[in-house]
VOGU-3710 file (C-alpha; in Angstrom, 3 decimals, decimal comma):
1> mgsvsggcie> 10,973/4,166/11,107  13,369/5,747/8,602  12,844/8,482/6,083  11,000/8,767/2,803  12,576/10,451/-0,178  12,257/10,488/-3,916  9,094/8,415/-3,942  10,869/5,410/-2,458  10,026/3,748/0,816  13,265/3,571/2,733
11> ddpvappgqh> 11,974/1,742/5,757  8,907/-0,250/6,625  6,054/2,176/5,931  3,722/1,365/8,758  0,475/2,532/10,188  -0,006/2,351/13,947  -1,695/-0,849/15,140  -5,387/-1,052/14,343  -7,724/-1,132/11,399  -6,058/-0,156/8,127
21> gvdtasdkap> -7,060/3,401/7,309  -8,700/3,709/10,744  -5,738/3,541/13,089  -5,958/3,002/16,808  -3,398/2,911/19,595  -4,402/-0,601/20,662  -3,291/-4,013/19,402  -6,829/-5,305/18,944  -7,644/-6,967/15,666  -9,686/-4,666/13,399
31> arrftcdeqd> -13,410/-5,085/12,978  -14,323/-7,448/10,194  -15,443/-5,735/7,031  -16,949/-6,677/3,672  -14,110/-6,128/1,271  -14,593/-4,298/-1,367  -5,423/-12,392/-15,784  -2,457/-12,346/-16,246  -0,469/-9,766/-18,283  -1,969/-8,169/-21,395
41> thrhrrivgw> -0,214/-9,751/-24,335  0,007/-6,482/-26,246  2,282/-4,971/-23,606  5,980/-5,063/-24,359  7,039/-5,877/-20,777  6,507/-9,203/-19,053  7,017/-9,777/-15,356  8,228/-13,348/-15,020  9,574/-15,737/-12,403  12,952/-17,427/-12,198
51> kgrrvdgegr> 12,001/-20,788/-13,728  14,425/-22,547/-11,384  17,582/-20,954/-12,784  20,556/-20,664/-10,442  22,260/-17,284/-10,707  24,647/-15,388/-8,498  23,407/-12,514/-6,340  24,351/-9,731/-8,766  22,943/-11,581/-11,754  19,698/-12,152/-9,892
61> rravqravtp> 19,433/-8,489/-8,987  19,993/-7,393/-12,594  17,304/-9,790/-13,794  14,829/-8,540/-11,184  15,600/-4,955/-12,192  14,777/-5,767/-15,808  11,545/-7,445/-14,735  10,070/-4,496/-12,852  11,364/-1,423/-14,718  10,220/0,046/-18,040
71> aphvkskeyr> 11,984/-0,710/-21,273  14,737/1,829/-21,990  13,078/3,233/-25,115  9,990/4,299/-23,155  9,919/7,553/-21,203  9,979/6,197/-17,688  7,791/8,637/-15,760  4,987/9,039/-18,290  4,906/5,350/-19,122  4,854/4,105/-15,552
81> msekpyvich> 2,158/6,564/-14,445  -0,128/5,532/-17,305  0,300/1,834/-16,531  -0,199/1,808/-12,767  -3,554/1,093/-11,060  -5,835/3,936/-9,992  -4,905/4,603/-6,354  -7,405/5,961/-3,820  -6,002/6,855/-0,417  -8,951/6,029/1,841
91> mvspldgrll> -8,582/7,378/5,391  -10,446/8,721/8,417  -9,447/11,614/10,654  -10,723/14,247/13,109  -10,851/17,907/12,077  -7,127/18,389/12,767  -6,095/15,591/10,397  -4,498/13,228/12,908  -3,911/9,539/12,214  -4,579/7,856/15,578
101> vdpwapdgsa> -8,204/7,256/16,478  -8,199/6,338/20,186  -7,448/9,847/21,540  -10,670/11,244/20,067  -12,878/8,148/19,564  -12,273/5,720/22,457  -13,468/2,129/22,413  -17,165/1,798/23,161  -18,065/5,334/22,085  -20,967/5,929/19,718
111> lkkamhdeyq> -18,692/7,939/17,428  -16,200/5,110/17,040  -18,856/2,576/16,063  -20,509/4,959/13,611  -17,162/5,930/12,121  -16,045/2,309/11,667  -19,349/1,302/10,075  -19,290/4,229/7,670  -15,644/3,698/6,752  -16,299/0,052/5,940
121> rlhvefgada> -19,391/0,906/3,899  -17,377/3,328/1,779  -14,588/0,782/1,376  -17,052/-1,703/-0,101  -18,651/0,881/-2,389  -15,327/1,589/-4,095  -15,222/-2,017/-5,305  -11,428/-1,968/-5,527  -9,365/-4,944/-6,692  -6,923/-4,582/-3,795
131> wlggtttmqd> -6,125/-2,738/-0,589  -2,642/-2,032/0,726  -1,173/-1,567/4,201  2,221/-1,444/5,884  3,936/-3,835/8,253  2,208/-2,786/11,480  -1,222/-2,662/9,869  -0,736/-6,181/8,557  0,367/-7,542/11,936  -3,314/-7,788/12,778
141> fatgtafdag> -3,625/-10,412/10,033  -0,156/-12,031/9,990  -0,598/-14,021/13,175  1,771/-16,881/12,367  5,229/-17,557/13,760  8,573/-17,920/12,018  9,401/-21,477/11,013  12,014/-23,288/8,999  10,405/-24,603/5,836  13,478/-26,729/5,176
151> ppasppgrpw> 15,989/-26,382/2,358  14,152/-25,811/-0,941  14,873/-28,174/-3,811  15,667/-25,104/-5,913  15,945/-21,396/-5,098  12,505/-19,813/-4,555  11,206/-17,857/-7,506  12,144/-14,202/-7,895  10,752/-11,665/-8,447  7,287/-13,258/-8,461
161> yvadqqakkf> 5,537/-16,147/-6,772  1,754/-16,302/-7,231  0,178/-18,891/-4,947  -3,448/-18,437/-6,051  -3,777/-18,032/-9,798  -7,565/-17,659/-9,515  -7,604/-14,799/-6,968  -9,444/-11,624/-8,005  -9,188/-9,590/-4,774  -5,885/-8,878/-3,044
171> aiamdrhgrl> -4,467/-7,616/0,253  -1,043/-6,094/-0,416  1,396/-6,126/2,528  4,451/-3,852/2,398  7,101/-5,807/4,344  10,486/-5,148/2,808  12,518/-6,951/5,515  10,260/-9,995/5,802  9,163/-9,409/9,389  5,620/-10,751/8,987
181> hwdkntaddg> 4,775/-14,434/9,397  1,540/-15,820/7,998  -0,633/-18,728/9,075  -3,264/-18,027/6,416  -3,123/-16,503/2,958  -6,069/-14,097/3,131  -6,702/-10,770/4,872  -10,189/-9,284/4,784  -11,136/-11,735/2,026  -8,240/-10,621/-0,180
191> hvvvilghsv> -5,448/-12,985/-1,179  -2,235/-11,825/0,511  0,614/-10,547/-1,663  3,754/-9,472/0,222  6,083/-6,807/-1,209  9,698/-7,454/-0,194  13,104/-5,824/-0,608  15,770/-7,557/-2,704  17,865/-8,602/0,331  15,132/-10,797/1,839
201> pdshlaelva> 16,599/-14,299/2,329  15,431/-17,335/0,395  14,430/-18,954/3,693  11,686/-16,344/4,179  10,453/-16,829/0,619  10,231/-20,566/1,273  8,179/-19,807/4,393  5,746/-17,727/2,350  5,445/-20,451/-0,278  4,667/-23,003/2,444
211> agvsylvmpd> 1,940/-20,688/3,810  0,343/-20,240/0,381  1,167/-16,515/0,328  2,135/-14,715/-2,876  5,032/-12,287/-3,042  6,924/-9,811/-5,220  10,608/-9,161/-4,537  11,632/-5,682/-5,664  15,101/-4,942/-7,096  16,105/-2,704/-4,162
221> ddidvvamlv> 15,357/-2,392/-0,465  14,286/1,217/-1,070  11,024/0,324/-2,779  9,981/2,401/-5,776  6,225/2,583/-5,234  5,359/3,408/-8,845  7,380/0,487/-10,236  5,705/-1,728/-7,638  2,230/-0,549/-8,673  2,965/-1,133/-12,350
231> algerlnirt> 4,129/-4,680/-11,569  0,991/-5,400/-9,502  -1,243/-4,089/-12,258  0,399/-6,122/-14,985  0,756/-9,427/-13,172  -2,416/-9,451/-11,043  -4,687/-7,290/-13,218  -5,221/-4,808/-10,375  -6,941/-1,733/-11,773  -8,060/0,060/-8,599
241> llleggakin> -6,212/-0,045/-5,263  -7,180/1,417/-1,888  -4,196/2,793/0,018  -5,002/2,453/3,746  -1,638/2,964/5,387  0,017/5,103/8,002  1,610/8,539/7,776  4,884/7,402/6,156  3,488/5,076/3,523  0,689/7,496/2,581
251> gaflkagavd> 3,269/10,261/2,339  5,601/8,162/0,175  2,827/7,388/-2,305  1,718/11,027/-2,365  5,255/12,322/-2,884  5,823/9,850/-5,716  2,733/11,134/-7,518  1,131/7,711/-7,143  -2,117/8,853/-5,447  -4,932/9,676/-7,887
261> eislllcpai> -7,669/10,386/-5,362  -8,081/11,045/-1,638  -11,139/9,720/0,156  -11,353/11,179/3,652  -14,026/10,460/6,235  -13,869/13,645/8,314  -15,209/13,156/11,832  -16,725/15,689/14,270  -13,838/15,580/16,738  -10,475/17,198/17,474
271> dgttgnpaif> -7,409/15,321/18,687  -5,124/18,206/19,650  -2,432/15,921/21,091  1,099/17,180/20,520  3,243/14,798/18,478  0,539/12,544/17,054  1,167/11,841/13,346  -0,971/13,231/10,559  -2,539/11,042/7,886  0,240/12,177/5,488
281> etgatgvgpq> 3,882/12,813/6,379  6,467/13,392/3,644  9,457/14,837/5,494  10,772/18,324/6,126  10,006/19,723/2,669  6,385/18,576/2,437  4,415/18,400/-0,814  2,156/21,464/-0,645  3,639/23,372/-3,616  3,659/20,215/-5,779
291> lkleliaaqp> -0,021/19,254/-5,631  -3,387/20,514/-6,769  -6,497/19,025/-5,125  -9,782/19,231/-7,001  -12,968/18,628/-5,026  -15,009/15,742/-6,426  -17,677/15,510/-3,721  -18,494/16,500/-0,148  -21,306/14,457/1,351  -22,621/14,472/4,924
301> vaagtvhlry> -23,009/10,885/6,111  -23,591/9,102/9,447  -23,061/10,573/12,929  -22,043/14,040/11,743  -19,191/12,772/9,575  -18,504/14,153/6,103  -17,113/12,118/3,225  -14,676/14,238/1,202  -13,272/13,156/-2,149  -10,480/15,008/-3,934
311> rvgpawpqpr> -8,777/14,352/-7,241  -4,986/14,714/-6,896  -2,903/16,297/-9,616  0,224/18,385/-10,150  0,192/21,969/-8,959  -0,927/24,788/-11,188  2,004/26,473/-12,982  3,236/29,468/-11,024  2,504/32,800/-12,764  5,532/34,630/-14,088
321> mss> 6,315/37,952/-12,520  6,641/40,790/-15,000  9,870/42,735/-14,839
//
């Protein structure tokens, strides 16, 4: 699966198979749910396509880098954080914070049905412009097979290709190696936008174009999640995004400072299984000392579950010790 460091996703950040944000150990398709203008002209950066130009590999990479990174005269961190969408990590877990659902809420149980229904209700209430999942999560929706779209008349556009200019709701698929194959261009009523690493071949981009799927090719294979979010916000007018991934992708976003809020449906159950992942994993160092969580709300909801909402911010400054 690879490691996560420095706010970059260094391998496919995946959730275990199952409903995004509500992960199961089975390969069943998730229950259907009711899901949830171009760039502002006053902004100095524009994310543009290739307009059919033929460039060598290094020239292409430099151009992509310019398209998805801040202008040099702007302070990178402050600028990018202010421009990205508002990100809510929306998850469900038992009392011990585990990611997998099947060990504590098996198929057919009253708890599983109540938990799924409540999770979906909350998802809709947020009214987000987009939701995002990793490669394994999106396998439930990417049910096509690889095919040769034939040699393109010109190189496929990079970094952007937008298949549906009228789309207002989006399903963002993190798939840096191009392992997913699509036979439709929607997932849970959101238009699919695939995030890819720079080394993805043109043949896969041509396959996505033929399937009517949008994509963004990032300048590196180690995807900078904040730069990606800024690009999505500017090009697709995404203002609020629900992060519904697995342990690695949730951890990468959290470590990068890209999560603004955590929405957790806490269920009356305990997993207790050794080795099962948590809903956040950020590596050996963790993120505890770096974060401050501020309680927004704690509301009892269906079947003994509690909906917790926390605002995420930087940690309080450590007090100085007097000499």
